[in-house]
C-alpha positions in Angstrom: -49.4 -68.3 -18.2 -48.7 -71.7 -19.7 -46.5 -70.0 -22.3 -44.3 -68.6 -19.5 -43.9 -71.9 -17.8 -43.1 -73.7 -21.0 -40.5 -71.0 -21.9 -38.9 -71.3 -18.5 -38.7 -75.1 -18.7 -37.3 -74.9 -22.2 -34.6 -72.4 -21.2 -33.7 -74.4 -18.2 -33.5 -77.6 -20.2 -31.2 -76.0 -22.8 -29.0 -74.6 -20.1 -28.6 -78.0 -18.4 -27.9 -79.7 -21.8 -25.2 -77.2 -22.7 -23.8 -76.7 -19.2 -20.9 -79.0 -19.9 -20.0 -77.4 -23.2 -17.4 -74.6 -23.4 -15.0 -73.3 -20.8 -17.7 -72.0 -18.4 -17.3 -72.9 -14.8 -20.2 -74.4 -12.8 -20.6 -71.0 -11.0 -21.0 -69.3 -14.4 -23.6 -71.8 -15.5 -25.4 -71.6 -12.1 -25.4 -67.8 -12.2 -26.9 -67.8 -15.7 -29.5 -70.4 -14.7 -30.5 -68.3 -11.6 -30.7 -65.2 -13.7 -33.0 -66.9 -16.2 -35.2 -68.4 -13.5 -35.5 -65.0 -11.8 -36.5 -63.3 -15.0 -39.0 -66.0 -15.8 -40.5 -65.9 -12.3 -40.9 -62.1 -12.7 -42.8 -62.6 -15.9 -45.0 -65.3 -14.4 -45.7 -63.1 -11.3 -46.5 -60.2 -13.6 -48.9 -62.3 -15.6 -50.6 -63.6 -12.6 -51.0 -60.1 -11.2 -52.5 -59.0 -14.5 -54.9 -61.9 -14.4 -56.0 -61.1 -10.8 -56.6 -57.5 -11.7 -58.6 -58.4 -14.8 -55.9 -57.5 -17.2 -55.5 -60.8 -19.1 -53.1 -59.8 -21.9 -54.1 -62.9 -23.9 -57.7 -61.9 -24.0 -59.1 -60.6 -27.2 -60.8 -57.8 -25.2 -57.6 -56.1 -24.4 -57.1 -54.6 -27.8 -57.7 -50.9 -27.5 -58.5 -50.6 -31.2 -61.5 -53.0 -30.8 -65.1 -51.9 -31.2 -67.5 -52.7 -28.4 -70.3 -55.3 -28.4 -72.8 -52.4 -28.5 -71.1 -50.9 -31.6 -71.0 -54.3 -33.3 -74.8 -54.8 -32.5 -75.5 -51.4 -33.9 -73.7 -52.2 -37.2 -75.7 -55.5 -37.5 -79.0 -53.8 -36.7 -78.4 -51.0 -39.2 -77.4 -53.4 -41.9 -80.5 -55.6 -41.2 -82.6 -52.4 -41.1 -84.2 -53.5 -37.8 -84.8 -51.6 -34.5 -83.3 -53.1 -31.4 -86.7 -53.0 -29.7 -87.9 -55.5 -32.3 -85.0 -58.0 -31.7 -85.2 -61.1 -29.5 -82.9 -64.1 -28.9 -79.9 -61.8 -29.3 -76.5 -63.5 -28.9 -73.2 -61.6 -29.2 -69.9 -63.5 -28.8 -66.4 -62.3 -29.3 -64.4 -65.0 -31.1 -61.0 -65.4 -32.6 -60.9 -67.1 -36.1 -57.6 -67.6 -37.8 -56.0 -64.8 -35.7 -58.8 -62.4 -36.5 -61.1 -61.2 -33.7 -64.7 -61.0 -34.7 -68.1 -60.6 -33.1 -70.6 -63.5 -33.9 -74.0 -61.9 -33.6 -77.3 -63.7 -34.1 -80.8 -62.5 -33.4 -84.4 -62.8 -34.4 -87.3 -60.6 -35.3 -90.9 -61.7 -35.9 -90.1 -62.0 -39.6 -86.5 -63.3 -39.9 -83.4 -64.8 -38.3 -80.1 -63.0 -38.7 -76.5 -64.0 -38.3 -73.5 -61.6 -38.6 -69.7 -61.9 -38.3 -68.3 -58.4 -37.7 -64.6 -57.6 -37.6 -63.8 -56.6 -34.0 -61.3 -53.9 -35.0 -62.6 -52.4 -38.2 -66.4 -53.0 -37.8 -66.5 -54.5 -41.2 -69.2 -57.0 -41.9 -67.4 -60.2 -42.7 -70.5 -62.2 -43.4 -74.2 -61.9 -43.0 -77.3 -64.1 -43.5 -81.0 -63.6 -43.2 -83.5 -66.5 -43.1 -87.1 -65.4 -43.6 -89.6 -67.1 -41.3 -92.6 -68.8 -42.9 -95.8 -66.8 -42.0 -98.8 -69.0 -41.3 -102.0 -67.2 -42.0 -104.1 -69.9 -40.4 -105.9 -70.8 -43.6 
């Protein structure tokens, strides 16, 4: 949305700056400006309608080639060799890192803490870590 507004303002600024250059009449310049404004308004309106309908085109979730959170969890659980029933403190976040969408998944079991970064399109494990918990035998 901000991108559309900035684009409109930039185009309008350029048109006003160069309006006096060349052999165009004021009507030609005015017509071009109005056409540009109308086009920009259409794009902004379309973007706002998409946002109201839950179709935010800037969201990482709109990529149809993207795996789901449940698929990303399944990949992490399989790699960690744990059952979902044994997992607690599960946190799954979709993030964008240097233009790459990834799931940041962290969870615990009674014996360890796990952290995974999983590529949101390919399902590839980008990084993983396991921190074993110290078992206290009470003695």
